[in-house]
All heavy atoms as a GROMACS GRO file, in nm:
protein
  641
    1ILE      N    1  11.076   5.555  31.785
    1ILE     CA    2  11.164   5.620  31.690
    1ILE      C    3  11.244   5.515  31.614
    1ILE      O    4  11.251   5.518  31.492
    1ILE     CB    5  11.260   5.719  31.763
    1ILE    CG1    6  11.183   5.825  31.842
    1ILE    CG2    7  11.357   5.782  31.664
    1ILE    CD1    8  11.096   5.916  31.762
    2ALA      N    9  11.307   5.424  31.688
    2ALA     CA   10  11.388   5.321  31.624
    2ALA      C   11  11.304   5.236  31.529
    2ALA      O   12  11.348   5.206  31.417
    2ALA     CB   13  11.455   5.233  31.730
    3ASN      N   14  11.184   5.200  31.571
    3ASN     CA   15  11.097   5.118  31.486
    3ASN      C   16  11.053   5.194  31.362
    3ASN      O   17  11.041   5.136  31.254
    3ASN     CB   18  10.976   5.068  31.564
    3ASN     CG   19  11.013   4.963  31.665
    3ASN    OD1   20  11.118   4.900  31.657
    3ASN    ND2   21  10.927   4.944  31.763
    4THR      N   22  11.025   5.322  31.376
    4THR     CA   23  10.984   5.404  31.262
    4THR      C   24  11.098   5.413  31.162
    4THR      O   25  11.078   5.394  31.041
    4THR     CB   26  10.943   5.544  31.308
    4THR    OG1   27  10.832   5.533  31.398
    4THR    CG2   28  10.904   5.632  31.190
    5LEU      N   29  11.219   5.441  31.211
    5LEU     CA   30  11.335   5.448  31.121
    5LEU      C   31  11.361   5.314  31.055
    5LEU      O   32  11.391   5.307  30.935
    5LEU     CB   33  11.457   5.497  31.198
    5LEU     CG   34  11.454   5.643  31.240
    5LEU    CD1   35  11.568   5.673  31.337
    5LEU    CD2   36  11.462   5.734  31.118
    6TRP      N   37  11.350   5.206  31.132
    6TRP     CA   38  11.371   5.073  31.078
    6TRP      C   39  11.272   5.044  30.965
    6TRP      O   40  11.309   4.993  30.859
    6TRP     CB   41  11.358   4.969  31.190
    6TRP     CG   42  11.379   4.829  31.144
    6TRP    CD1   43  11.496   4.762  31.133
    6TRP    CD2   44  11.277   4.738  31.102
    6TRP    NE1   45  11.474   4.634  31.087
    6TRP    CE2   46  11.340   4.617  31.066
    6TRP    CE3   47  11.138   4.746  31.091
    6TRP    CZ2   48  11.270   4.506  31.021
    6TRP    CZ3   49  11.068   4.635  31.045
    6TRP    CH2   50  11.135   4.517  31.011
    7ALA      N   51  11.145   5.078  30.989
    7ALA     CA   52  11.042   5.054  30.888
    7ALA      C   53  11.067   5.135  30.762
    7ALA      O   54  11.053   5.084  30.650
    7ALA     CB   55  10.904   5.086  30.945
    8LEU      N   56  11.104   5.260  30.778
    8LEU     CA   57  11.136   5.342  30.662
    8LEU      C   58  11.250   5.282  30.582
    8LEU      O   59  11.245   5.277  30.458
    8LEU     CB   60  11.172   5.486  30.706
    8LEU     CG   61  11.057   5.571  30.758
    8LEU    CD1   62  11.110   5.699  30.821
    8LEU    CD2   63  10.959   5.604  30.646
    9ALA      N   64  11.352   5.237  30.652
    9ALA     CA   65  11.467   5.177  30.584
    9ALA      C   66  11.427   5.048  30.512
    9ALA      O   67  11.469   5.024  30.398
    9ALA     CB   68  11.579   5.149  30.683
   10ARG      N   69  11.345   4.965  30.576
   10ARG     CA   70  11.300   4.840  30.514
   10ARG      C   71  11.216   4.865  30.390
   10ARG      O   72  11.215   4.785  30.298
   10ARG     CB   73  11.220   4.756  30.614
   10ARG     CG   74  11.300   4.698  30.726
   10ARG     CD   75  11.392   4.588  30.683
   10ARG     NE   76  11.313   4.475  30.633
   10ARG     CZ   77  11.362   4.375  30.565
   10ARG    NH1   78  11.489   4.371  30.535
   10ARG    NH2   79  11.285   4.278  30.523
   11MET      N   80  11.145   4.979  30.387
   11MET     CA   81  11.064   5.014  30.270
   11MET      C   82  11.147   5.077  30.160
   11MET      O   83  11.096   5.110  30.054
   11MET     CB   84  10.951   5.110  30.311
   11MET     CG   85  10.847   5.046  30.398
   11MET     SD   86  10.703   5.152  30.432
   11MET     CE   87  10.774   5.306  30.481
   12GLY      N   88  11.276   5.097  30.187
   12GLY     CA   89  11.363   5.156  30.086
   12GLY      C   90  11.356   5.307  30.079
   12GLY      O   91  11.400   5.367  29.981
   13GLN      N   92  11.303   5.368  30.182
   13GLN     CA   93  11.292   5.514  30.185
   13GLN      C   94  11.427   5.576  30.218
   13GLN      O   95  11.506   5.518  30.290
   13GLN     CB   96  11.189   5.558  30.290
   13GLN     CG   97  11.051   5.505  30.267
   13GLN     CD   98  10.990   5.559  30.139
   13GLN    OE1   99  10.992   5.678  30.114
   13GLN    NE2  100  10.940   5.470  30.056
   14GLU      N  101  11.450   5.694  30.165
   14GLU     CA  102  11.572   5.767  30.198
   14GLU      C  103  11.549   5.863  30.314
   14GLU      O  104  11.644   5.910  30.374
   14GLU     CB  105  11.625   5.842  30.076
   14GLU     CG  106  11.675   5.747  29.969
   14GLU     CD  107  11.728   5.819  29.848
   14GLU    OE1  108  11.740   5.944  29.852
   14GLU    OE2  109  11.759   5.751  29.749
   15GLY      N  110  11.426   5.894  30.341
   15GLY     CA  111  11.394   5.979  30.455
   15GLY      C  112  11.375   6.124  30.416
   15GLY      O  113  11.468   6.188  30.368
   16ASP      N  114  11.256   6.173  30.435
   16ASP     CA  115  11.224   6.313  30.413
   16ASP      C  116  11.303   6.396  30.513
   16ASP      O  117  11.310   6.362  30.631
   16ASP     CB  118  11.073   6.332  30.434
   16ASP     CG  119  11.033   6.476  30.431
   16ASP    OD1  120  11.025   6.533  30.321
   16ASP    OD2  121  11.010   6.532  30.541
   17VAL      N  122  11.361   6.506  30.469
   17VAL     CA  123  11.448   6.588  30.554
   17VAL      C  124  11.374   6.636  30.679
   17VAL      O  125  11.426   6.625  30.790
   17VAL     CB  126  11.505   6.708  30.476
   17VAL    CG1  127  11.580   6.803  30.568
   17VAL    CG2  128  11.593   6.660  30.362
   18VAL      N  129  11.254   6.686  30.662
   18VAL     CA  130  11.177   6.738  30.776
   18VAL      C  131  11.146   6.626  30.875
   18VAL      O  132  11.162   6.641  30.996
   18VAL     CB  133  11.048   6.809  30.729
   18VAL    CG1  134  10.961   6.849  30.846
   18VAL    CG2  135  11.083   6.930  30.644
   19LEU      N  136  11.104   6.511  30.822
   19LEU     CA  137  11.073   6.398  30.908
   19LEU      C  138  11.198   6.349  30.981
   19LEU      O  139  11.195   6.323  31.102
   19LEU     CB  140  11.013   6.284  30.826
   19LEU     CG  141  10.987   6.153  30.902
   19LEU    CD1  142  10.889   6.176  31.017
   19LEU    CD2  143  10.938   6.046  30.808
   20MET      N  144  11.309   6.338  30.910
   20MET     CA  145  11.433   6.290  30.971
   20MET      C  146  11.480   6.384  31.081
   20MET      O  147  11.526   6.340  31.186
   20MET     CB  148  11.541   6.272  30.864
   20MET     CG  149  11.507   6.166  30.761
   20MET     SD  150  11.475   6.003  30.832
   20MET     CE  151  11.637   5.960  30.886
   21GLU      N  152  11.468   6.514  31.059
   21GLU     CA  153  11.506   6.610  31.162
   21GLU      C  154  11.417   6.597  31.285
   21GLU      O  155  11.465   6.602  31.398
   21GLU     CB  156  11.503   6.753  31.107
   21GLU     CG  157  11.614   6.782  31.009
   21GLU     CD  158  11.602   6.918  30.943
   21GLU    OE1  159  11.502   6.990  30.966
   21GLU    OE2  160  11.694   6.952  30.866
   22ALA      N  161  11.288   6.580  31.263
   22ALA     CA  162  11.195   6.566  31.376
   22ALA      C  163  11.222   6.437  31.453
   22ALA      O  164  11.223   6.438  31.577
   22ALA     CB  165  11.051   6.567  31.324
   23LEU      N  166  11.247   6.328  31.383
   23LEU     CA  167  11.277   6.201  31.450
   23LEU      C  168  11.408   6.211  31.527
   23LEU      O  169  11.419   6.159  31.638
   23LEU     CB  170  11.282   6.087  31.348
   23LEU     CG  171  11.148   6.047  31.287
   23LEU    CD1  172  11.169   5.948  31.172
   23LEU    CD2  173  11.055   5.989  31.392
   24ALA      N  174  11.507   6.278  31.470
   24ALA     CA  175  11.636   6.294  31.538
   24ALA      C  176  11.619   6.374  31.667
   24ALA      O  177  11.672   6.335  31.772
   24ALA     CB  178  11.737   6.361  31.446
   25ARG      N  179  11.545   6.483  31.660
   25ARG     CA  180  11.522   6.566  31.780
   25ARG      C  181  11.452   6.485  31.889
   25ARG      O  182  11.489   6.489  32.006
   25ARG     CB  183  11.441   6.690  31.746
   25ARG     CG  184  11.521   6.801  31.682
   25ARG     CD  185  11.443   6.932  31.677
   25ARG     NE  186  11.309   6.919  31.621
   25ARG     CZ  187  11.279   6.927  31.491
   25ARG    NH1  188  11.374   6.948  31.403
   25ARG    NH2  189  11.154   6.916  31.449
   26ARG      N  190  11.350   6.411  31.849
   26ARG     CA  191  11.274   6.332  31.947
   26ARG      C  192  11.360   6.220  32.006
   26ARG      O  193  11.354   6.193  32.126
   26ARG     CB  194  11.147   6.276  31.883
   26ARG     CG  195  11.062   6.198  31.979
   26ARG     CD  196  11.010   6.285  32.092
   26ARG     NE  197  10.930   6.204  32.183
   26ARG     CZ  198  10.924   6.222  32.312
   26ARG    NH1  199  10.990   6.320  32.370
   26ARG    NH2  200  10.851   6.142  32.387
   27ALA      N  201  11.440   6.158  31.922
   27ALA     CA  202  11.528   6.051  31.970
   27ALA      C  203  11.625   6.104  32.075
   27ALA      O  204  11.648   6.040  32.178
   27ALA     CB  205  11.605   5.988  31.854
   28VAL      N  206  11.680   6.221  32.051
   28VAL     CA  207  11.772   6.281  32.149
   28VAL      C  208  11.698   6.307  32.280
   28VAL      O  209  11.751   6.282  32.388
   28VAL     CB  210  11.836   6.410  32.093
   28VAL    CG1  211  11.911   6.486  32.202
   28VAL    CG2  212  11.929   6.377  31.977
   29ASP      N  213  11.574   6.354  32.270
   29ASP     CA  214  11.495   6.382  32.391
   29ASP      C  215  11.470   6.258  32.475
   29ASP      O  216  11.463   6.266  32.598
   29ASP     CB  217  11.360   6.443  32.354
   29ASP     CG  218  11.371   6.585  32.303
   29ASP    OD1  219  11.477   6.649  32.322
   29ASP    OD2  220  11.272   6.632  32.242
   30ILE      N  221  11.457   6.142  32.410
   30ILE     CA  222  11.422   6.020  32.483
   30ILE      C  223  11.535   5.916  32.480
   30ILE      O  224  11.511   5.798  32.507
   30ILE     CB  225  11.291   5.958  32.431
   30ILE    CG1  226  11.303   5.916  32.285
   30ILE    CG2  227  11.174   6.055  32.454
   30ILE    CD1  228  11.187   5.830  32.236
   31ILE      N  229  11.654   5.959  32.451
   31ILE     CA  230  11.766   5.865  32.435
   31ILE      C  231  11.787   5.780  32.560
   31ILE      O  232  11.830   5.664  32.550
   31ILE     CB  233  11.896   5.940  32.396
   31ILE    CG1  234  11.997   5.843  32.334
   31ILE    CG2  235  11.956   6.014  32.513
   31ILE    CD1  236  11.963   5.796  32.197
   32HIS      N  237  11.751   5.831  32.675
   32HIS     CA  238  11.768   5.756  32.800
   32HIS      C  239  11.681   5.630  32.804
   32HIS      O  240  11.705   5.541  32.884
   32HIS     CB  241  11.738   5.845  32.921
   32HIS     CG  242  11.596   5.890  32.927
   32HIS    ND1  243  11.549   5.995  32.851
   32HIS    CD2  244  11.491   5.843  32.997
   32HIS    CE1  245  11.419   6.010  32.875
   32HIS    NE2  246  11.382   5.919  32.964
   33THR      N  247  11.583   5.621  32.714
   33THR     CA  248  11.497   5.503  32.709
   33THR      C  249  11.546   5.400  32.608
   33THR      O  250  11.491   5.290  32.603
   33THR     CB  251  11.352   5.541  32.672
   33THR    OG1  252  11.348   5.587  32.537
   33THR    CG2  253  11.298   5.647  32.767
   34PHE      N  254  11.646   5.434  32.530
   34PHE     CA  255  11.694   5.343  32.426
   34PHE      C  256  11.768   5.225  32.488
   34PHE      O  257  11.859   5.244  32.568
   34PHE     CB  258  11.787   5.415  32.328
   34PHE     CG  259  11.716   5.489  32.218
   34PHE    CD1  260  11.603   5.563  32.242
   34PHE    CD2  261  11.767   5.486  32.090
   34PHE    CE1  262  11.539   5.632  32.140
   34PHE    CE2  263  11.705   5.555  31.987
   34PHE     CZ  264  11.590   5.628  32.011
   35ASN      N  265  11.729   5.105  32.447
   35ASN     CA  266  11.800   4.984  32.487
   35ASN      C  267  11.896   4.946  32.373
   35ASN      O  268  11.899   5.014  32.270
   35ASN     CB  269  11.701   4.871  32.520
   35ASN     CG  270  11.615   4.833  32.402
   35ASN    OD1  271  11.650   4.850  32.285
   35ASN    ND2  272  11.499   4.778  32.430
   36PRO      N  273  11.976   4.842  32.390
   36PRO     CA  274  12.072   4.806  32.284
   36PRO      C  275  12.006   4.784  32.147
   36PRO      O  276  12.061   4.826  32.045
   36PRO     CB  277  12.136   4.678  32.336
   36PRO     CG  278  12.131   4.693  32.485
   36PRO     CD  279  11.998   4.759  32.511
   37GLN      N  280  11.890   4.720  32.146
   37GLN     CA  281  11.825   4.696  32.017
   37GLN      C  282  11.780   4.826  31.952
   37GLN      O  283  11.793   4.843  31.830
   37GLN     CB  284  11.705   4.603  32.034
   37GLN     CG  285  11.643   4.567  31.900
   37GLN     CD  286  11.535   4.463  31.911
   37GLN    OE1  287  11.508   4.410  32.017
   37GLN    NE2  288  11.471   4.434  31.799
   38ALA      N  289  11.732   4.920  32.029
   38ALA     CA  290  11.690   5.049  31.974
   38ALA      C  291  11.810   5.124  31.917
   38ALA      O  292  11.800   5.187  31.811
   38ALA     CB  293  11.619   5.133  32.079
   39ILE      N  294  11.921   5.119  31.987
   39ILE     CA  295  12.043   5.184  31.937
   39ILE      C  296  12.087   5.119  31.807
   39ILE      O  297  12.112   5.187  31.706
   39ILE     CB  298  12.155   5.178  32.042
   39ILE    CG1  299  12.118   5.263  32.164
   39ILE    CG2  300  12.289   5.224  31.982
   39ILE    CD1  301  12.208   5.241  32.284
   40ALA      N  302  12.096   4.986  31.807
   40ALA     CA  303  12.140   4.913  31.688
   40ALA      C  304  12.044   4.936  31.571
   40ALA      O  305  12.088   4.960  31.458
   40ALA     CB  306  12.152   4.764  31.719
   41ASN      N  307  11.915   4.929  31.597
   41ASN     CA  308  11.816   4.948  31.490
   41ASN      C  309  11.820   5.089  31.433
   41ASN      O  310  11.806   5.109  31.312
   41ASN     CB  311  11.675   4.917  31.539
   41ASN     CG  312  11.652   4.770  31.558
   41ASN    OD1  313  11.736   4.686  31.527
   41ASN    ND2  314  11.536   4.736  31.613
   42THR      N  315  11.838   5.188  31.520
   42THR     CA  316  11.846   5.327  31.473
   42THR      C  317  11.968   5.346  31.385
   42THR      O  318  11.959   5.402  31.275
   42THR     CB  319  11.851   5.423  31.592
   42THR    OG1  320  11.730   5.408  31.669
   42THR    CG2  321  11.865   5.568  31.547
   43LEU      N  322  12.083   5.298  31.431
   43LEU     CA  323  12.205   5.312  31.351
   43LEU      C  324  12.195   5.233  31.221
   43LEU      O  325  12.237   5.282  31.115
   43LEU     CB  326  12.326   5.266  31.433
   43LEU     CG  327  12.362   5.359  31.550
   43LEU    CD1  328  12.466   5.292  31.638
   43LEU    CD2  329  12.412   5.493  31.498
   44TRP      N  330  12.139   5.113  31.227
   44TRP     CA  331  12.122   5.031  31.107
   44TRP      C  332  12.034   5.104  31.006
   44TRP      O  333  12.065   5.110  30.887
   44TRP     CB  334  12.061   4.896  31.143
   44TRP     CG  335  12.037   4.810  31.023
   44TRP    CD1  336  12.124   4.723  30.966
   44TRP    CD2  337  11.917   4.805  30.945
   44TRP    NE1  338  12.066   4.663  30.857
   44TRP    CE2  339  11.939   4.712  30.842
   44TRP    CE3  340  11.793   4.870  30.951
   44TRP    CZ2  341  11.842   4.683  30.746
   44TRP    CZ3  342  11.698   4.840  30.855
   44TRP    CH2  343  11.722   4.748  30.755
   45ALA      N  344  11.922   5.158  31.053
   45ALA     CA  345  11.828   5.226  30.964
   45ALA      C  346  11.892   5.348  30.900
   45ALA      O  347  11.876   5.370  30.779
   45ALA     CB  348  11.703   5.267  31.041
   46LEU      N  349  11.962   5.427  30.978
   46LEU     CA  350  12.029   5.545  30.922
   46LEU      C  351  12.130   5.504  30.816
   46LEU      O  352  12.137   5.566  30.708
   46LEU     CB  353  12.095   5.627  31.033
   46LEU     CG  354  12.000   5.695  31.132
   46LEU    CD1  355  12.078   5.755  31.247
   46LEU    CD2  356  11.916   5.800  31.062
   47ALA      N  357  12.207   5.401  30.844
   47ALA     CA  358  12.306   5.354  30.747
   47ALA      C  359  12.238   5.300  30.621
   47ALA      O  360  12.279   5.330  30.509
   47ALA     CB  361  12.394   5.246  30.809
   48ARG      N  362  12.133   5.224  30.638
   48ARG     CA  363  12.061   5.165  30.526
   48ARG      C  364  12.000   5.272  30.436
   48ARG      O  365  11.993   5.256  30.315
   48ARG     CB  366  11.953   5.072  30.581
   48ARG     CG  367  11.865   5.007  30.481
   48ARG     CD  368  11.933   4.887  30.420
   48ARG     NE  369  11.850   4.831  30.316
   48ARG     CZ  370  11.818   4.705  30.307
   48ARG    NH1  371  11.865   4.618  30.392
   48ARG    NH2  372  11.740   4.663  30.209
   49MET      N  373  11.956   5.383  30.499
   49MET     CA  374  11.896   5.493  30.422
   49MET      C  375  12.001   5.587  30.365
   49MET      O  376  11.968   5.684  30.298
   49MET     CB  377  11.797   5.571  30.508
   49MET     CG  378  11.672   5.493  30.540
   49MET     SD  379  11.545   5.593  30.622
   49MET     CE  380  11.616   5.616  30.783
   50GLY      N  381  12.128   5.560  30.394
   50GLY     CA  382  12.233   5.647  30.344
   50GLY      C  383  12.243   5.779  30.418
   50GLY      O  384  12.299   5.876  30.368
   51GLN      N  385  12.190   5.780  30.539
   51GLN     CA  386  12.192   5.901  30.622
   51GLN      C  387  12.318   5.902  30.707
   51GLN      O  388  12.350   5.802  30.770
   51GLN     CB  389  12.070   5.904  30.715
   51GLN     CG  390  11.938   5.906  30.646
   51GLN     CD  391  11.902   6.044  30.596
   51GLN    OE1  392  11.937   6.144  30.656
   51GLN    NE2  393  11.834   6.049  30.485
   52GLU      N  394  12.388   6.012  30.708
   52GLU     CA  395  12.503   6.023  30.797
   52GLU      C  396  12.457   6.047  30.940
   52GLU      O  397  12.530   6.021  31.034
   52GLU     CB  398  12.596   6.134  30.751
   52GLU     CG  399  12.665   6.101  30.621
   52GLU     CD  400  12.763   6.208  30.579
   52GLU    OE1  401  12.800   6.292  30.663
   52GLU    OE2  402  12.801   6.205  30.462
   53GLY      N  403  12.337   6.095  30.954
   53GLY     CA  404  12.282   6.117  31.087
   53GLY      C  405  12.313   6.255  31.141
   53GLY      O  406  12.417   6.313  31.113
   54ASP      N  407  12.221   6.304  31.214
   54ASP     CA  408  12.235   6.431  31.283
   54ASP      C  409  12.348   6.418  31.385
   54ASP      O  410  12.354   6.319  31.459
   54ASP     CB  411  12.101   6.461  31.352
   54ASP     CG  412  12.104   6.586  31.435
   54ASP    OD1  413  12.139   6.574  31.554
   54ASP    OD2  414  12.072   6.692  31.380
   55VAL      N  415  12.438   6.514  31.389
   55VAL     CA  416  12.555   6.507  31.478
   55VAL      C  417  12.511   6.493  31.624
   55VAL      O  418  12.566   6.411  31.698
   55VAL     CB  419  12.647   6.630  31.460
   55VAL    CG1  420  12.756   6.632  31.564
   55VAL    CG2  421  12.704   6.632  31.320
   56VAL      N  422  12.413   6.568  31.665
   56VAL     CA  423  12.365   6.562  31.803
   56VAL      C  424  12.309   6.422  31.832
   56VAL      O  425  12.335   6.364  31.937
   56VAL     CB  426  12.261   6.673  31.832
   56VAL    CG1  427  12.202   6.658  31.970
   56VAL    CG2  428  12.325   6.810  31.814
   57LEU      N  429  12.233   6.368  31.736
   57LEU     CA  430  12.178   6.233  31.754
   57LEU      C  431  12.290   6.130  31.761
   57LEU      O  432  12.288   6.043  31.848
   57LEU     CB  433  12.082   6.199  31.640
   57LEU     CG  434  12.031   6.055  31.636
   57LEU    CD1  435  11.959   6.019  31.766
   57LEU    CD2  436  11.942   6.033  31.515
   58MET      N  437  12.385   6.138  31.672
   58MET     CA  438  12.494   6.041  31.671
   58MET      C  439  12.572   6.045  31.802
   58MET      O  440  12.609   5.940  31.857
   58MET     CB  441  12.586   6.064  31.551
   58MET     CG  442  12.514   6.049  31.418
   58MET     SD  443  12.427   5.893  31.398
   58MET     CE  444  12.563   5.786  31.364
   59GLU      N  445  12.597   6.163  31.854
   59GLU     CA  446  12.667   6.176  31.982
   59GLU      C  447  12.584   6.117  32.096
   59GLU      O  448  12.636   6.050  32.185
   59GLU     CB  449  12.702   6.321  32.010
   59GLU     CG  450  12.813   6.374  31.920
   59GLU     CD  451  12.839   6.522  31.937
   59GLU    OE1  452  12.764   6.591  32.011
   59GLU    OE2  453  12.935   6.571  31.874
   60ALA      N  454  12.453   6.143  32.093
   60ALA     CA  455  12.365   6.090  32.197
   60ALA      C  456  12.360   5.937  32.191
   60ALA      O  457  12.364   5.870  32.294
   60ALA     CB  458  12.225   6.148  32.182
   61LEU      N  459  12.353   5.882  32.071
   61LEU     CA  460  12.353   5.736  32.056
   61LEU      C  461  12.484   5.676  32.106
   61LEU      O  462  12.483   5.573  32.174
   61LEU     CB  463  12.330   5.698  31.909
   61LEU     CG  464  12.189   5.716  31.855
   61LEU    CD1  465  12.188   5.710  31.704
   61LEU    CD2  466  12.094   5.614  31.915
   62ALA      N  467  12.594   5.740  32.074
   62ALA     CA  468  12.724   5.690  32.119
   62ALA      C  469  12.735   5.694  32.271
   62ALA      O  470  12.779   5.596  32.334
   62ALA     CB  471  12.836   5.772  32.056
   63ARG      N  472  12.692   5.805  32.332
   63ARG     CA  473  12.696   5.814  32.479
   63ARG      C  474  12.608   5.708  32.543
   63ARG      O  475  12.648   5.644  32.640
   63ARG     CB  476  12.652   5.954  32.525
   63ARG     CG  477  12.759   6.059  32.518
   63ARG     CD  478  12.719   6.187  32.592
   63ARG     NE  479  12.588   6.237  32.554
   63ARG     CZ  480  12.565   6.318  32.451
   63ARG    NH1  481  12.663   6.356  32.374
   63ARG    NH2  482  12.443   6.360  32.425
   64ARG      N  483  12.488   5.691  32.489
   64ARG     CA  484  12.396   5.592  32.545
   64ARG      C  485  12.454   5.451  32.530
   64ARG      O  486  12.446   5.370  32.622
   64ARG     CB  487  12.259   5.602  32.476
   64ARG     CG  488  12.158   5.502  32.527
   64ARG     CD  489  12.119   5.528  32.670
   64ARG     NE  490  12.014   5.432  32.710
   64ARG     CZ  491  11.987   5.399  32.833
   64ARG    NH1  492  12.051   5.457  32.933
   64ARG    NH2  493  11.893   5.311  32.860
   65ALA      N  494  12.513   5.422  32.416
   65ALA     CA  495  12.573   5.289  32.395
   65ALA      C  496  12.684   5.263  32.496
   65ALA      O  497  12.692   5.155  32.555
   65ALA     CB  498  12.626   5.278  32.253
   66VAL      N  499  12.767   5.362  32.520
   66VAL     CA  500  12.875   5.346  32.618
   66VAL      C  501  12.817   5.323  32.757
   66VAL      O  502  12.864   5.236  32.832
   66VAL     CB  503  12.969   5.469  32.617
   66VAL    CG1  504  13.063   5.467  32.736
   66VAL    CG2  505  13.047   5.473  32.486
   67ASP      N  506  12.713   5.397  32.790
   67ASP     CA  507  12.651   5.384  32.922
   67ASP      C  508  12.593   5.246  32.948
   67ASP      O  509  12.592   5.199  33.062
   67ASP     CB  510  12.541   5.489  32.941
   67ASP     CG  511  12.595   5.630  32.957
   67ASP    OD1  512  12.716   5.647  32.978
   67ASP    OD2  513  12.513   5.724  32.946
   68ILE      N  514  12.542   5.181  32.843
   68ILE     CA  515  12.475   5.053  32.864
   68ILE      C  516  12.544   4.938  32.789
   68ILE      O  517  12.484   4.833  32.768
   68ILE     CB  518  12.325   5.061  32.824
   68ILE    CG1  519  12.308   5.089  32.675
   68ILE    CG2  520  12.252   5.162  32.911
   68ILE    CD1  521  12.164   5.071  32.626
   69ILE      N  522  12.670   4.956  32.753
   69ILE     CA  523  12.741   4.856  32.673
   69ILE      C  524  12.738   4.718  32.738
   69ILE      O  525  12.735   4.616  32.669
   69ILE     CB  526  12.886   4.901  32.644
   69ILE    CG1  527  12.948   4.816  32.532
   69ILE    CG2  528  12.971   4.899  32.768
   69ILE    CD1  529  12.887   4.835  32.398
   70HIS      N  530  12.735   4.713  32.870
   70HIS     CA  531  12.734   4.585  32.940
   70HIS      C  532  12.605   4.506  32.915
   70HIS      O  533  12.600   4.386  32.943
   70HIS     CB  534  12.755   4.606  33.090
   70HIS     CG  535  12.646   4.687  33.154
   70HIS    ND1  536  12.641   4.825  33.144
   70HIS    CD2  537  12.539   4.649  33.226
   70HIS    CE1  538  12.533   4.867  33.208
   70HIS    NE2  539  12.470   4.764  33.259
   71THR      N  540  12.502   4.569  32.859
   71THR     CA  541  12.377   4.500  32.832
   71THR      C  542  12.363   4.456  32.686
   71THR      O  543  12.264   4.392  32.651
   71THR     CB  544  12.256   4.588  32.870
   71THR    OG1  545  12.253   4.702  32.783
   71THR    CG2  546  12.261   4.631  33.015
   72PHE      N  547  12.460   4.490  32.602
   72PHE     CA  548  12.455   4.454  32.461
   72PHE      C  549  12.481   4.305  32.445
   72PHE      O  550  12.576   4.252  32.501
   72PHE     CB  551  12.562   4.529  32.382
   72PHE     CG  552  12.521   4.665  32.334
   72PHE    CD1  553  12.488   4.765  32.424
   72PHE    CD2  554  12.518   4.694  32.199
   72PHE    CE1  555  12.452   4.891  32.381
   72PHE    CE2  556  12.482   4.821  32.154
   72PHE     CZ  557  12.449   4.919  32.245
   73ASN      N  558  12.396   4.237  32.367
   73ASN     CA  559  12.421   4.097  32.333
   73ASN      C  560  12.502   4.095  32.202
   73ASN      O  561  12.520   4.199  32.138
   73ASN     CB  562  12.291   4.017  32.324
   73ASN     CG  563  12.200   4.063  32.212
   73ASN    OD1  564  12.243   4.114  32.109
   73ASN    ND2  565  12.070   4.044  32.231
   74PRO      N  566  12.551   3.979  32.162
   74PRO     CA  567  12.633   3.973  32.040
   74PRO      C  568  12.563   4.029  31.916
   74PRO      O  569  12.627   4.094  31.833
   74PRO     CB  570  12.663   3.824  32.026
   74PRO     CG  571  12.662   3.774  32.167
   74PRO     CD  572  12.550   3.850  32.234
   75GLN      N  573  12.433   4.004  31.902
   75GLN     CA  574  12.361   4.053  31.784
   75GLN      C  575  12.357   4.206  31.783
   75GLN      O  576  12.377   4.269  31.679
   75GLN     CB  577  12.219   3.999  31.781
   75GLN     CG  578  12.142   4.036  31.654
   75GLN     CD  579  12.202   3.971  31.531
   75GLN    OE1  580  12.218   3.851  31.529
   75GLN    NE2  581  12.232   4.048  31.430
   76ALA      N  582  12.330   4.268  31.897
   76ALA     CA  583  12.326   4.415  31.904
   76ALA      C  584  12.464   4.474  31.876
   76ALA      O  585  12.475   4.577  31.808
   76ALA     CB  586  12.275   4.461  32.040
   77ILE      N  587  12.568   4.408  31.924
   77ILE     CA  588  12.704   4.454  31.896
   77ILE      C  589  12.732   4.446  31.746
   77ILE      O  590  12.782   4.542  31.685
   77ILE     CB  591  12.808   4.374  31.977
   77ILE    CG1  592  12.793   4.405  32.125
   77ILE    CG2  593  12.951   4.403  31.929
   77ILE    CD1  594  12.872   4.313  32.216
   78ALA      N  595  12.699   4.332  31.686
   78ALA     CA  596  12.724   4.314  31.543
   78ALA      C  597  12.647   4.415  31.459
   78ALA      O  598  12.704   4.476  31.366
   78ALA     CB  599  12.686   4.172  31.501
   79ASN      N  600  12.520   4.435  31.491
   79ASN     CA  601  12.440   4.531  31.415
   79ASN      C  602  12.490   4.674  31.430
   79ASN      O  603  12.491   4.751  31.334
   79ASN     CB  604  12.293   4.522  31.456
   79ASN     CG  605  12.229   4.394  31.412
   79ASN    OD1  606  12.283   4.316  31.333
   79ASN    ND2  607  12.110   4.367  31.464
   80THR      N  608  12.531   4.708  31.549
   80THR     CA  609  12.584   4.842  31.574
   80THR      C  610  12.713   4.863  31.497
   80THR      O  611  12.732   4.967  31.432
   80THR     CB  612  12.606   4.864  31.725
   80THR    OG1  613  12.479   4.850  31.792
   80THR    CG2  614  12.662   5.001  31.754
   81LEU      N  615  12.801   4.765  31.501
   81LEU     CA  616  12.927   4.777  31.427
   81LEU      C  617  12.904   4.781  31.276
   81LEU      O  618  12.973   4.854  31.205
   81LEU     CB  619  13.021   4.663  31.464
   81LEU     CG  620  13.077   4.669  31.607
   81LEU    CD1  621  13.156   4.542  31.637
   81LEU    CD2  622  13.162   4.792  31.626
   82TRP      N  623  12.809   4.703  31.226
   82TRP     CA  624  12.779   4.706  31.084
   82TRP      C  625  12.738   4.847  31.041
   82TRP      O  626  12.779   4.896  30.937
   82TRP     CB  627  12.668   4.607  31.049
   82TRP     CG  628  12.634   4.611  30.902
   82TRP    CD1  629  12.691   4.537  30.803
   82TRP    CD2  630  12.538   4.697  30.840
   82TRP    NE1  631  12.635   4.571  30.683
   82TRP    CE2  632  12.542   4.670  30.702
   82TRP    CE3  633  12.450   4.794  30.887
   82TRP    CZ2  634  12.461   4.736  30.609
   82TRP    CZ3  635  12.370   4.860  30.795
   82TRP    CH2  636  12.375   4.831  30.659
   83ALA      N  637  12.652   4.908  31.121
   83ALA     CA  638  12.599   5.040  31.087
   83ALA      C  639  12.710   5.144  31.088
   83ALA      O  640  12.713   5.234  31.007
   83ALA     CB  641  12.490   5.080  31.185
   0.00000   0.00000   0.00000
């Protein structure tokens, strides 16, 4: 999910509504697998695409980040804060 969103953002895509909703739902379903880079990349991609993000997804990302904050390296922290 994070890689797909990152690629879309790098291509300058704004994100099709149906696709973005499907990716958000799937991300929430598997949020327990997200590592710091996946969290940072997802947030970066959403910000780059001008997406405010699905509220449920944003809450899930925030909870996951708090749960694993001790594993974030400086780059993941910086990217997350930028987003």
